[in-house]
Every structure is written in C-alpha cells, then in structure tokens.
C-alpha positions in Angstrom: -2.0 -10.1 9.8 -4.7 -9.3 12.3 -6.1 -5.7 12.7 -7.8 -3.9 15.5 -10.3 -1.3 14.4 -12.0 1.7 16.1 -15.7 1.1 15.4 -18.3 3.4 17.0 -15.7 4.9 19.3 -14.6 1.5 20.6 -11.6 -0.7 19.8 -12.7 -4.0 18.3 -10.9 -7.0 17.0 -8.5 -8.4 16.1 -9.9 -9.1 12.6 -8.4 -11.0 9.6 -8.2 -9.1 6.4 -11.1 -11.1 5.0 -13.3 -10.0 8.0 -12.7 -6.3 7.9 -15.7 -5.5 5.6 -18.0 -7.7 7.6 -17.0 -5.9 10.8 -18.0 -2.6 9.3 -14.5 -1.2 8.6 -14.6 1.5 5.9 -11.7 3.5 4.3 -12.0 6.2 7.0 -12.0 3.7 9.9 -8.8 3.8 12.0 -7.0 0.5 12.2 -3.9 -0.8 13.9 -1.8 -4.0 14.0 1.4 -5.1 15.6 4.4 -3.3 14.0 2.5 -0.1 13.2 3.7 3.1 15.0 0.2 4.5 15.3 -3.4 4.1 14.2 -4.0 4.8 10.5 -7.1 5.1 8.2 -7.8 1.7 6.5 -7.6 3.5 3.1 -4.0 4.4 3.8 -2.8 0.9 4.8 -1.1 -0.8 1.9 -2.0 -4.4 2.9 -5.7 -3.6 3.2 -5.7 -1.8 -0.2 -3.8 -4.7 -1.8 -6.3 -7.2 -0.4 -9.3 -5.4 -1.9 -7.5 -5.0 -5.3 -7.0 -8.7 -5.4 -10.6 -9.3 -4.4 -11.8 -7.1 -7.3 -9.4 -8.8 -9.7 -10.6 -12.3 -8.8 -14.2 -11.3 -9.1 -13.7 -9.8 -12.6 -11.4 -12.5 -14.1 -13.3 -15.6 -13.5 -12.4 -18.6 -11.4 -8.6 -19.4 -10.9 -7.2 -22.5 -12.6 -7.7 -25.7 -10.6 -11.1 -24.7 -9.1 -13.5 -27.7 -9.0 -16.2 -27.7 -11.7 -19.0 -27.5 -9.1 -17.5 -24.4 -7.6 -17.0 -22.9 -11.1 -20.6 -23.5 -12.0 -21.8 -21.9 -8.8 -19.6 -18.8 -9.3 -21.0 -18.4 -12.9 -24.6 -18.5 -11.6 -23.9 -15.9 -8.9 -21.5 -13.6 -10.8 -22.8 -10.0 -11.1 -24.1 -9.0 -14.5 -23.3 -5.3 -14.1 -20.7 -3.7 -16.4 -19.1 -2.0 -13.4 -16.4 -4.4 -12.1 -16.9 -2.9 -8.7 -20.6 -3.4 -8.7 -20.7 -6.3 -6.1 -18.2 -4.6 -3.8 -19.6 -2.7 -0.8 -20.0 1.0 -1.7 -17.7 2.3 1.0 -14.8 0.3 -0.4 -15.1 1.3 -4.1 -13.3 4.6 -3.8 -10.6 3.1 -1.7 -9.8 0.5 -4.3 -9.9 3.0 -7.1 -7.6 5.4 -5.2 -5.1 2.6 -4.6 -3.9 2.9 -8.2 -5.0 -0.5 -9.6 -8.0 -0.8 -11.9 -10.0 -3.9 -11.7 -9.3 -4.9 -15.3 -5.5 -4.8 -14.8 -3.6 -7.9 -13.5 -2.1 -7.6 -10.1 1.2 -5.7 -10.0 4.4 -7.7 -10.2 5.7 -7.7 -6.7 9.3 -6.9 -6.0 11.6 -9.4 -4.2 10.8 -8.3 -0.7 13.9 -10.1 0.7 16.1 -7.7 -1.2 16.9 -4.4 0.5 15.4 -1.4 -1.4 17.9 1.2 -2.6 18.8 3.9 -0.1 17.4 7.1 -1.7 17.6 9.4 1.3 20.7 11.3 0.2 19.4 11.7 -3.4 16.0 12.9 -2.1 17.7 15.4 0.2 19.8 16.8 -2.7 16.7 17.1 -4.9 14.9 18.9 -2.1 17.7 21.4 -1.8 18.5 22.0 -5.5 15.6 21.0 -7.6 12.1 21.4 -6.2 11.7 21.7 -2.4 8.1 20.6 -2.0 8.2 17.4 -4.0 11.7 16.7 -2.9 10.5 16.8 0.7 7.8 14.2 -0.2 10.5 12.0 -1.7 12.6 12.4 1.4 9.7 11.4 3.6 9.1 8.2 1.6 12.8 7.4 1.5 13.0 7.7 5.3 9.9 5.5 5.7 11.4 2.8 3.4 14.6 2.7 5.4 12.7 2.7 8.7 10.5 -0.3 7.7 13.5 -2.2 6.3 15.7 -1.6 9.4 12.8 -2.6 11.7 12.3 -5.8 9.7 15.9 -6.8 10.5 15.5 -6.4 14.2 15.2 -9.8 15.9 15.0 -9.1 19.6 14.1 -6.3 21.9 16.2 -5.0 24.8 14.5 -7.5 27.0 15.5 -10.4 24.6 12.0 -11.0 23.5 11.1 -11.9 19.9 9.8 -8.7 18.2 8.2 -10.0 15.1 7.1 -13.3 13.6 7.7 -14.2 9.9 4.4 -12.7 8.7 5.1 -9.4 10.5 8.6 -9.2 9.0 7.1 -9.9 5.6 4.7 -7.0 6.1 7.4 -4.6 7.1 9.6 -5.6 4.1 6.6 -5.2 1.8 5.9 -1.8 3.2 9.5 -0.8 2.8 9.3 -1.6 -0.9 6.0 0.2 -1.2 7.5 3.3 0.3 10.6 2.9 -1.9 8.4 2.9 -5.1 6.7 6.1 -3.9 10.1 7.6 -3.1 11.4 6.9 -6.6 8.3 8.2 -8.2 8.6 11.5 -6.3 12.4 11.7 -7.1 11.5 11.5 -10.8 8.8 14.2 -10.4 11.2 16.4 -8.4 14.0 16.1 -11.0 11.6 16.8 -13.9 10.1 19.9 -12.2 13.6 21.1 -11.3 14.7 20.9 -14.9 11.7 22.9 -16.0 12.4 25.5 -13.3 16.0 25.9 -14.3 15.2 26.0 -18.0 12.6 28.7 -17.3 15.0 30.8 -15.2 17.8 30.4 -17.8 15.5 31.6 -20.5 14.2 34.5 -18.4 17.6 35.9 -17.6 19.3 35.1 -20.9 
C-alpha cells in the first residue's frame, strides 16, 4: 500500500510503508491512500502502526531463521546496546508504537482470518448504548459501524462506471481494518456491559 503525506503543507508521495520515516512522516502527519475516506494522522492508521510494531519486534528478537550467516554477523555488530528496545527507532515514532498497544518484547499478535466476515455487533452495541452505558455504548456502536463499512466496501468489485475499484492488496487492507474495528467494538461492548452492571447494582442498592 502506498501513502501520500502532507509534509510542510504540501502533498508528497506516494511512499511505501518502509519509506515513510525517511520522508519525514511522524505520528501527527496526515496521510492518505486509496480506499481511505479522508486524510488521517499516521498514528491513527492501523497499517502504519502495525508496520512499526513489527519493525521494533524484529530489531529486538534477533535475525529471523534462514538469514545468511554474513548478514547475521553484520546485524550483531550493528545492533544497539541500549536496554530500551526503542532506542534505535526515530524519537517521533516511539510514542506511536507504544500507544499502538504492542510492547516490543511481545510477539506479534495472532492475526484473525481476514477472509472471514467479522461478527455484526451493530445491534448489540445499540442496545448497550440504550440500556447499559450510553457513552461507551456509543463508542462500541461507532466501531461496529466502521467494521461493517470496511467489510462491505471490501466486497465491492466494480463502480457504477464498471471500473475495478480495488486491487487485491487494497481489499486485504480493508478486510484487515474491518477486523481491527471489530476487535475495538467487542472490547467496548465488554466495557459497556461491565459498567452497566455496576450502575444497575448501585442503583438497586441505593433504592433497596
């Protein structure tokens, strides 16, 4: 996936994920790629955060199996000696990676089968917003809608003018985003249910 970036007030790119840091993109830089509805901060784009998590993981867990011996020796001589696993990452990216929810010493998260449709949690989120805890229920509803929107968009093959809308990589990105939104929705559903039970227990105790 190739991204455009707003750098110094001008649109530049497109850049591959590996080239974003070199181009001067930081977590607050607005980026856009085909399939996105609008420009977003780099720190809010799941694919960019995932790329830097994997970069940190590779740097802190040695050379992958199958790497030639010469390459392994070179990586050992150039590896940073600092205890901080983020030490050799550009400073502007460290907070973004930490905020992404994956510490450098943890293995990459097990990815869901992106070819399987995520569960439709819109109705459940709506009911929790009405009857449990409105604020967190609304957050869950938002993520539920986003998950369905991304999944539905990934199934579209042609536009009204019979032009191909997305290539395979773009469809994969949309489906991956759908599952990311679905995980967020399920997390906020759990929070809403938990807070709702606390609220009703408190009210029951207060008026009993």
